[in-house]
Biopython code that builds the backbone (N, CA, C, O; Angstrom):
import numpy as np
from Bio.PDB.StructureBuilder import StructureBuilder

atoms = [
    (1, "MET", "N", (0.849, -1.179, 0.000)),
    (1, "MET", "CA", (0.000, 0.000, 0.000)),
    (1, "MET", "C", (0.890, 1.237, 0.000)),
    (1, "MET", "O", (1.804, 1.346, 0.817)),
    (2, "THR", "N", (0.628, 2.168, -0.912)),
    (2, "THR", "CA", (1.407, 3.398, -0.972)),
    (2, "THR", "C", (0.661, 4.517, -0.273)),
    (2, "THR", "O", (-0.566, 4.606, -0.310)),
    (3, "GLU", "N", (1.440, 5.359, 0.359)),
    (3, "GLU", "CA", (0.872, 6.498, 1.049)),
    (3, "GLU", "C", (0.598, 7.609, 0.045)),
    (3, "GLU", "O", (1.390, 7.818, -0.873)),
    (4, "THR", "N", (-0.496, 8.312, 0.204)),
    (4, "THR", "CA", (-0.767, 9.425, -0.684)),
    (4, "THR", "C", (0.067, 10.622, -0.266)),
    (4, "THR", "O", (0.448, 10.761, 0.896)),
    (5, "GLU", "N", (0.339, 11.477, -1.229)),
    (5, "GLU", "CA", (1.103, 12.685, -0.936)),
    (5, "GLU", "C", (0.274, 13.615, -0.071)),
    (5, "GLU", "O", (-0.943, 13.701, -0.232)),
    (6, "PRO", "N", (0.930, 14.311, 0.846)),
    (6, "PRO", "CA", (0.198, 15.305, 1.622)),
    (6, "PRO", "C", (-0.180, 16.482, 0.722)),
    (6, "PRO", "O", (0.379, 16.654, -0.361)),
    (7, "ALA", "N", (-1.119, 17.272, 1.178)),
    (7, "ALA", "CA", (-1.498, 18.469, 0.433)),
    (7, "ALA", "C", (-0.296, 19.404, 0.350)),
    (7, "ALA", "O", (0.572, 19.401, 1.223)),
    (8, "ASP", "N", (-0.261, 20.199, -0.706)),
    (8, "ASP", "CA", (0.830, 21.158, -0.848)),
    (8, "ASP", "C", (0.816, 22.137, 0.311)),
    (8, "ASP", "O", (-0.240, 22.482, 0.841)),
    (9, "LEU", "N", (2.004, 22.579, 0.696)),
    (9, "LEU", "CA", (2.121, 23.546, 1.779)),
    (9, "LEU", "C", (1.559, 24.884, 1.321)),
    (9, "LEU", "O", (1.717, 25.274, 0.164)),
    (10, "ALA", "N", (0.902, 25.577, 2.237)),
    (10, "ALA", "CA", (0.310, 26.873, 1.915)),
    (10, "ALA", "C", (0.389, 27.770, 3.133)),
    (10, "ALA", "O", (0.615, 27.310, 4.253)),
    (11, "GLY", "N", (0.200, 29.047, 2.897)),
    (11, "GLY", "CA", (0.196, 30.005, 3.994)),
    (11, "GLY", "C", (1.498, 30.762, 4.097)),
    (11, "GLY", "O", (2.282, 30.821, 3.151)),
    (12, "THR", "N", (1.711, 31.334, 5.253)),
    (12, "THR", "CA", (2.922, 32.100, 5.502)),
    (12, "THR", "C", (4.116, 31.152, 5.590)),
    (12, "THR", "O", (3.943, 29.944, 5.748)),
    (13, "PRO", "N", (5.322, 31.698, 5.489)),
    (13, "PRO", "CA", (6.497, 30.833, 5.655)),
    (13, "PRO", "C", (6.483, 30.094, 7.000)),
    (13, "PRO", "O", (6.865, 28.926, 7.064)),
    (14, "ASP", "N", (6.050, 30.762, 8.064)),
    (14, "ASP", "CA", (5.988, 30.109, 9.373)),
    (14, "ASP", "C", (4.975, 28.967, 9.377)),
    (14, "ASP", "O", (5.227, 27.910, 9.955)),
    (15, "GLU", "N", (3.831, 29.182, 8.733)),
    (15, "GLU", "CA", (2.814, 28.129, 8.662)),
    (15, "GLU", "C", (3.311, 26.937, 7.852)),
    (15, "GLU", "O", (3.064, 25.785, 8.209)),
    (16, "ARG", "N", (4.008, 27.223, 6.765)),
    (16, "ARG", "CA", (4.553, 26.142, 5.934)),
    (16, "ARG", "C", (5.594, 25.341, 6.711)),
    (16, "ARG", "O", (5.599, 24.111, 6.672)),
    (17, "ALA", "N", (6.475, 26.050, 7.418)),
    (17, "ALA", "CA", (7.516, 25.378, 8.197)),
    (17, "ALA", "C", (6.905, 24.517, 9.299)),
    (17, "ALA", "O", (7.370, 23.406, 9.558)),
    (18, "LYS", "N", (5.867, 25.033, 9.942)),
    (18, "LYS", "CA", (5.197, 24.278, 11.010)),
    (18, "LYS", "C", (4.570, 22.999, 10.454)),
    (18, "LYS", "O", (4.682, 21.932, 11.058)),
    (19, "ARG", "N", (3.911, 23.114, 9.301)),
    (19, "ARG", "CA", (3.270, 21.941, 8.692)),
    (19, "ARG", "C", (4.314, 20.920, 8.260)),
    (19, "ARG", "O", (4.122, 19.717, 8.434)),
    (20, "LEU", "N", (5.426, 21.403, 7.693)),
    (20, "LEU", "CA", (6.493, 20.495, 7.288)),
    (20, "LEU", "C", (7.061, 19.762, 8.497)),
    (20, "LEU", "O", (7.333, 18.563, 8.429)),
    (21, "ALA", "N", (7.240, 20.480, 9.599)),
    (21, "ALA", "CA", (7.730, 19.855, 10.833)),
    (21, "ALA", "C", (6.746, 18.802, 11.333)),
    (21, "ALA", "O", (7.154, 17.744, 11.812)),
    (22, "GLN", "N", (5.435, 19.095, 11.219)),
    (22, "GLN", "CA", (4.408, 18.120, 11.626)),
    (22, "GLN", "C", (4.528, 16.840, 10.806)),
    (22, "GLN", "O", (4.466, 15.735, 11.345)),
    (23, "LEU", "N", (4.699, 17.003, 9.502)),
    (23, "LEU", "CA", (4.816, 15.837, 8.620)),
    (23, "LEU", "C", (6.034, 15.004, 8.996)),
    (23, "LEU", "O", (5.981, 13.774, 8.989)),
    (24, "GLU", "N", (7.130, 15.678, 9.324)),
    (24, "GLU", "CA", (8.338, 14.954, 9.715)),
    (24, "GLU", "C", (8.135, 14.241, 11.049)),
    (24, "GLU", "O", (8.582, 13.107, 11.222)),
    (25, "THR", "N", (7.460, 14.902, 11.994)),
    (25, "THR", "CA", (7.181, 14.307, 13.298)),
    (25, "THR", "C", (6.293, 13.075, 13.165)),
    (25, "THR", "O", (6.449, 12.100, 13.899)),
    (26, "GLU", "N", (5.364, 13.133, 12.220)),
    (26, "GLU", "CA", (4.471, 11.999, 11.971)),
    (26, "GLU", "C", (5.206, 10.840, 11.304)),
    (26, "GLU", "O", (4.652, 9.751, 11.155)),
    (27, "GLY", "N", (6.449, 11.075, 10.905)),
    (27, "GLY", "CA", (7.220, 10.017, 10.257)),
    (27, "GLY", "C", (6.829, 9.790, 8.811)),
    (27, "GLY", "O", (7.087, 8.726, 8.248)),
    (28, "ARG", "N", (6.201, 10.799, 8.210)),
    (28, "ARG", "CA", (5.787, 10.668, 6.814)),
    (28, "ARG", "C", (7.002, 10.618, 5.903)),
    (28, "ARG", "O", (7.961, 11.367, 6.087)),
    (29, "THR", "N", (6.954, 9.745, 4.939)),
    (29, "THR", "CA", (7.964, 9.722, 3.891)),
    (29, "THR", "C", (7.462, 10.642, 2.798)),
    (29, "THR", "O", (6.410, 10.414, 2.200)),
    (30, "LEU", "N", (8.227, 11.674, 2.554)),
    (30, "LEU", "CA", (7.802, 12.682, 1.589)),
    (30, "LEU", "C", (8.489, 12.422, 0.256)),
    (30, "LEU", "O", (9.717, 12.438, 0.171)),
    (31, "PRO", "N", (7.693, 12.181, -0.786)),
    (31, "PRO", "CA", (8.268, 11.878, -2.097)),
    (31, "PRO", "C", (9.098, 13.050, -2.631)),
    (31, "PRO", "O", (8.802, 14.214, -2.361)),
    (32, "GLU", "N", (10.131, 12.716, -3.387)),
    (32, "GLU", "CA", (11.003, 13.740, -3.958)),
    (32, "GLU", "C", (10.218, 14.724, -4.820)),
    (32, "GLU", "O", (10.480, 15.926, -4.778)),
    (33, "THR", "N", (9.265, 14.230, -5.595)),
    (33, "THR", "CA", (8.494, 15.124, -6.460)),
    (33, "THR", "C", (7.695, 16.132, -5.637)),
    (33, "THR", "O", (7.569, 17.294, -6.023)),
    (34, "TRP", "N", (7.160, 15.689, -4.513)),
    (34, "TRP", "CA", (6.406, 16.582, -3.627)),
    (34, "TRP", "C", (7.343, 17.639, -3.038)),
    (34, "TRP", "O", (7.007, 18.823, -3.007)),
    (35, "LEU", "N", (8.520, 17.206, -2.571)),
    (35, "LEU", "CA", (9.484, 18.143, -1.989)),
    (35, "LEU", "C", (9.940, 19.173, -3.013)),
    (35, "LEU", "O", (10.057, 20.357, -2.694)),
    (36, "ARG", "N", (10.197, 18.733, -4.236)),
    (36, "ARG", "CA", (10.611, 19.665, -5.290)),
    (36, "ARG", "C", (9.510, 20.676, -5.593)),
    (36, "ARG", "O", (9.792, 21.852, -5.823)),
    (37, "ARG", "N", (8.258, 20.224, -5.595)),
    (37, "ARG", "CA", (7.134, 21.122, -5.849)),
    (37, "ARG", "C", (7.025, 22.177, -4.743)),
    (37, "ARG", "O", (6.729, 23.341, -5.012)),
    (38, "GLN", "N", (7.268, 21.757, -3.498)),
    (38, "GLN", "CA", (7.211, 22.699, -2.376)),
    (38, "GLN", "C", (8.333, 23.725, -2.478)),
    (38, "GLN", "O", (8.124, 24.911, -2.221)),
    (39, "LEU", "N", (9.528, 23.263, -2.855)),
    (39, "LEU", "CA", (10.664, 24.159, -3.019)),
    (39, "LEU", "C", (10.396, 25.157, -4.134)),
    (39, "LEU", "O", (10.648, 26.351, -3.971)),
    (40, "ALA", "N", (9.891, 24.684, -5.259)),
    (40, "ALA", "CA", (9.592, 25.574, -6.380)),
    (40, "ALA", "C", (8.557, 26.621, -5.974)),
    (40, "ALA", "O", (8.681, 27.791, -6.337)),
    (41, "SER", "N", (7.556, 26.212, -5.233)),
    (41, "SER", "CA", (6.525, 27.133, -4.766)),
    (41, "SER", "C", (7.108, 28.182, -3.821)),
    (41, "SER", "O", (6.802, 29.368, -3.940)),
    (42, "ALA", "N", (7.942, 27.745, -2.890)),
    (42, "ALA", "CA", (8.556, 28.672, -1.939)),
    (42, "ALA", "C", (9.465, 29.661, -2.659)),
    (42, "ALA", "O", (9.468, 30.849, -2.337)),
    (43, "LEU", "N", (10.235, 29.182, -3.629)),
    (43, "LEU", "CA", (11.128, 30.069, -4.369)),
    (43, "LEU", "C", (10.346, 31.075, -5.216)),
    (43, "LEU", "O", (10.740, 32.236, -5.323)),
    (44, "ALA", "N", (9.250, 30.635, -5.812)),
    (44, "ALA", "CA", (8.417, 31.553, -6.603)),
    (44, "ALA", "C", (7.822, 32.635, -5.705)),
    (44, "ALA", "O", (7.798, 33.808, -6.078)),
    (45, "ASP", "N", (7.343, 32.248, -4.526)),
    (45, "ASP", "CA", (6.793, 33.227, -3.583)),
    (45, "ASP", "C", (7.866, 34.201, -3.116)),
    (45, "ASP", "O", (7.613, 35.399, -2.985)),
    (46, "TRP", "N", (9.058, 33.686, -2.869)),
    (46, "TRP", "CA", (10.175, 34.509, -2.438)),
    (46, "TRP", "C", (10.524, 35.529, -3.531)),
    (46, "TRP", "O", (10.727, 36.708, -3.241)),
    (47, "ALA", "N", (10.591, 35.077, -4.771)),
    (47, "ALA", "CA", (10.897, 35.965, -5.891)),
    (47, "ALA", "C", (9.842, 37.061, -6.022)),
    (47, "ALA", "O", (10.173, 38.221, -6.267)),
    (48, "ALA", "N", (8.584, 36.694, -5.860)),
    (48, "ALA", "CA", (7.503, 37.682, -5.943)),
    (48, "ALA", "C", (7.632, 38.716, -4.835)),
    (48, "ALA", "O", (7.423, 39.906, -5.068)),
    (49, "ASP", "N", (7.975, 38.272, -3.633)),
    (49, "ASP", "CA", (8.175, 39.200, -2.514)),
    (49, "ASP", "C", (9.337, 40.141, -2.786)),
    (49, "ASP", "O", (9.245, 41.338, -2.517)),
    (50, "GLU", "N", (10.437, 39.603, -3.323)),
    (50, "GLU", "CA", (11.602, 40.435, -3.641)),
    (50, "GLU", "C", (11.250, 41.470, -4.701)),
    (50, "GLU", "O", (11.677, 42.621, -4.608)),
    (51, "THR", "N", (10.481, 41.076, -5.701)),
    (51, "THR", "CA", (10.051, 42.011, -6.740)),
    (51, "THR", "C", (9.222, 43.130, -6.127)),
    (51, "THR", "O", (9.410, 44.302, -6.455)),
    (52, "GLN", "N", (8.309, 42.769, -5.241)),
    (52, "GLN", "CA", (7.472, 43.776, -4.583)),
    (52, "GLN", "C", (8.329, 44.728, -3.753)),
    (52, "GLN", "O", (8.088, 45.935, -3.759)),
    (53, "LEU", "N", (9.315, 44.207, -3.048)),
    (53, "LEU", "CA", (10.209, 45.066, -2.268)),
    (53, "LEU", "C", (11.011, 45.996, -3.181)),
    (53, "LEU", "O", (11.220, 47.162, -2.846)),
    (54, "ASP", "N", (11.458, 45.489, -4.324)),
    (54, "ASP", "CA", (12.174, 46.331, -5.280)),
    (54, "ASP", "C", (11.292, 47.471, -5.775)),
    (54, "ASP", "O", (11.753, 48.604, -5.906)),
    (55, "ILE", "N", (10.043, 47.176, -6.047)),
    (55, "ILE", "CA", (9.106, 48.198, -6.527)),
    (55, "ILE", "C", (8.914, 49.263, -5.458)),
    (55, "ILE", "O", (8.924, 50.456, -5.764)),
    (56, "VAL", "N", (8.739, 48.852, -4.223)),
    (56, "VAL", "CA", (8.561, 49.808, -3.127)),
    (56, "VAL", "C", (9.816, 50.661, -2.963)),
    (56, "VAL", "O", (9.726, 51.876, -2.786)),
    (57, "THR", "N", (10.977, 50.030, -3.023)),
    (57, "THR", "CA", (12.239, 50.762, -2.881)),
    (57, "THR", "C", (12.399, 51.779, -4.004)),
    (57, "THR", "O", (12.760, 52.929, -3.754)),
    (58, "GLU", "N", (12.136, 51.365, -5.233)),
    (58, "GLU", "CA", (12.272, 52.267, -6.378)),
    (58, "GLU", "C", (11.281, 53.419, -6.307)),
    (58, "GLU", "O", (11.579, 54.518, -6.775)),
    (59, "SER", "N", (10.133, 53.191, -5.741)),
    (59, "SER", "CA", (9.130, 54.261, -5.654)),
    (59, "SER", "C", (9.555, 55.355, -4.677)),
    (59, "SER", "O", (8.999, 56.453, -4.695)),
    (60, "ARG", "N", (10.529, 55.064, -3.834)),
    (60, "ARG", "CA", (10.997, 56.032, -2.838)),
    (60, "ARG", "C", (12.256, 56.763, -3.274)),
    (60, "ARG", "O", (12.730, 57.657, -2.574)),
    (61, "VAL", "N", (12.799, 56.390, -4.422)),
    (61, "VAL", "CA", (14.031, 57.017, -4.898)),
    (61, "VAL", "C", (13.688, 58.354, -5.529)),
    (61, "VAL", "O", (12.786, 58.458, -6.361)),
    (62, "ASP", "N", (14.435, 59.384, -5.109)),
    (62, "ASP", "CA", (14.268, 60.718, -5.705)),
    (62, "ASP", "C", (15.064, 60.792, -7.003)),
    (62, "ASP", "O", (16.221, 60.377, -7.073)),
    (63, "TYR", "N", (14.423, 61.321, -8.003)),
    (63, "TYR", "CA", (15.117, 61.468, -9.291)),
    (63, "TYR", "C", (15.522, 62.903, -9.488)),
    (63, "TYR", "O", (16.120, 63.241, -10.510)),
]
sb = StructureBuilder()
sb.init_structure("model")
sb.init_model(0)
sb.init_chain("A")
sb.init_seg("    ")
for serial, (resi, resn, name, xyz) in enumerate(atoms, 1):
    if name == "N":
        sb.init_residue(resn, " ", resi, " ")
    sb.init_atom(name, np.array(xyz, "f"), 0.0, 1.0, " ", f" {name:<3s}", serial, name[0])
structure = sb.get_structure()
């Protein structure tokens, strides 16, 4: 019998980290494809946040 993949991580970085820790505590074996998907999602969110910070920073620059 194979275990189904857990739902994708969602929420704030703290919420995602807490859920990931729960899965590890439960002894879940997390498939590589699932882990890669979570990493890709986290990196995309991080990039979006950095872009937003760049926009805010540029809006404050005096020309």
